[in-house]
Every structure is written in C-alpha cells, then in structure tokens.
N, C-alpha and C positions, 0 to 999 in steps of 0.2 A: 328297161322294159316300162311300159307307160301304164296309166292307171286302167286303161281300156283293157289292156292284155292281162293285167292283175286281176281285174274283175271277172272276166272270161275265164282264167284258169280257175277261179274260186268257184265260179258257178259250174264249169264243168266237172270240178272235184265232187261237189255235192250231189249232181246229176247222175254221174256214173256210180257214185257209191250207192246211191238209191237204187239205181237199176239193179247193181249186182245183189242187193237185199233182196228186192222184190219180183225181179223178172227172169234173173238167170237161174236155171235148175239144174245145172252141170254137177255131178256129184264129185268131180276133181277138185271144184272150187270150194272149200270149206270157209274157214273164217278168214277173209280177206278183208284189208282196209286200204282204201285209195288215201295216201298221205300226201300226193302233192301232183299238180299237172302244170306242165310246161308247155305253153303254145309257142310256135314259131312266130316272127314279127308279122307275116304274111297271113297268118292263121290256117295255113294249108296242112299244118302237122302239129301233133301234140303227144308228149311223152306222157303216159300215165305211170307214176311212181306207186307201187303198191307194197304192202308189207303182209306177209303171211305168217302165222304162228305153227310151227311144226317142225319137223326134221327135213333135211336137205331134199329127200326123196319126195317128201309131201309138196315142198316149195316148187319143186320143178312140175309136178303134176298140176298144180294149181295154176302155174304161170302157162303151161302147154293149153289147159282149159281156158283161161283168161284171153288168150291169142285167138283162140278159137270164137269165142265170144263177143270179142270187139267189133265184127262187123254188125252184129246184131243190136249191140248197145249203140252203136253209131247211127243206125238207122232208127232207133227209138229216141236218140237226142234231136233229130230233125224236128219232130213234132212238139219237144219240150223247148226247145232254146230258139230263139229267132235270129239265126244268122244267115248271111248269104250262103254260106257253104261250112258244114260241119267238118272239122279237121278229121285227117287220118288218125287213128289212135294207134299207138306205140307201148306196148306194156313193158315196164322195167321193174326189177325187182330192188325194192328199197330195204337195205340190211343196215341204215343207220341206227336202228334202235338196237339190234343185236352187238353192234360194235360199241355204241354207247354202254350198254350193260357189260361189257367185257371191261370197258376201260374203268368203269365205276368198281368193279369187282377187283381190279389190279390196286386200284388206289386203295380201296378198303384193306386189301392183303398188306399192302407197305404200310400202312398207317397203324396195322394191328402188329407189326414186327416180323409178320410171317413172308416167306420168300413166294412170290407168285409161283404158282405150278407151272412147268414148261410145257405143259400140252396146249396145243393152240385147237381152236375149234376148226373144222372143216371149213374151208372157204374165208377163213378170216384173212383180214389184209393187214391188220395191226400186228407188230413184233410184241412179243412177250419181253417187258424190262428184264435185265439180269441185276442181281446186286452189284453195287458200286465198290470197286477195289480200293483199297487205302492208297493213298498217294502221298509222296514224299512232302508236299507243299502242307498236307494236314498236321505233321509234326510240328512244324514252326509255329512260333508264337507272334511271329511278326504279321502286321496287318497286309492285306494285299495291297500291291502298288497300283496306282491308279493311272490312267493316262492323262497325259498334259491336257490342260482345258485350252480352249481357243481353237484356231485353225492351224496350228503347228509354228506360226511365225513366231520366233524366239526373242527376236529385238523389241524392246521395250521404248516406250516414250513416243515422240512425234514422229520420229523416223519410221518407227514400225508402222504407225497409224497410215502414214503417207504411202508405204509400201502396200499395205493391205487394200487402201482406196485405189492405189494405181491398179494392182492386180484384179481387184472384186468390182471396181466402178464406186462411184461416190454412194453414199447411204441414200435411202429414200428421203426425200424433202431435204437433203443437203444441197447447199448452195455449191456451183460450181467453183474449182478451185484455180481457175485460170487467171492471171494478173490482170488487173485493171489498167488501162491505158487511158490517159487523159486527153482529151481533144484539145488542140490549141497550145499545149503546154509544151515549152522547150527543154 
C-alpha cells in the first residue's frame, strides 16, 4: 500500500463517518463507527469496515441500512473529496472489538483461576480454551531436553567446517578455498 492510498483511506474513513453522523437519517442505523477503509490499488473499490454496538439482529439491520445508504454517501463524497472517481463502497462488519473483548475475558478468567465458561457467543469465531490435562512429563524433575544447536552437522573441527562450506557455500566475505597455482613454477 502506498502513502497515497493510506491517505485516501484515512480521508474516506473520516468523511464517511461524518456523513453517517450528520446526513444519514435511517432509523436502522444506530450507533455505527467506521473503523477502517481499504481501497483497491486502482481506487475503483473500497471496503468500509464498520462496528455496531448491539445484538446480532441489530447489527444485521444496521448493515442493511448502511448498504442502502452507501450510494447516497458516495454521491456526497464527490463534492467533498477531489478525486477523479469516487470508489464503489462495500460495507463489511468489523467484529474485531467483540473478539478482542472475548479474548481479554478468557485471559482474565484464566489468571483468576476460573475455568472459562463453555458458552460461545453467537457468531464468535474463536474457540474457547479448555483446561490443560496433566501430562506424564509434568511429574518428572528432569529439565526438558534441548535440540542440538547448529545445522545438524555432528562432525567437529576443520573437516566439519569444510563440509558445511561445501554444502552451504563460502561464508559472506570469505575468500575462496580454491588452491593457488603459481605461474612459471615447475
């Protein structure tokens, strides 16, 4: 994304949000926030991400009202923004706030020692974590084994380094290991 499209995205977000506050009087559109706008590289299409506070039914109604109001908003943007062509506006529901709230609730429950409730919110895409079952490795006092370091070449010394160099190529800045031939020497 270029700086120009980022500036256009931000300008569209502000103008669409202002138009929803001042100019759109559809009763289905309640408290709606424009969270983000993503324009295509050719500026022909734009996705308008919105957040709606309320129940799932209320969100559906607001989304339907917004889809119906987008041609009106697009027409109004033509006089406010100086672009050759105002992009087609597509409305999408941004549920990241609800998912973030749910994740924070689960983390708080786990930190407090409570089991997170198994009920999932309708339309939630994140799974609810389950308590961890005891494992046989938990009972041993042995420290966990670490994987061997390096690239798996077990030979040591100059032979191992030559093998790595042959396989991986010379290290950056290293001189070639080709033998020198003196000219004129017998």
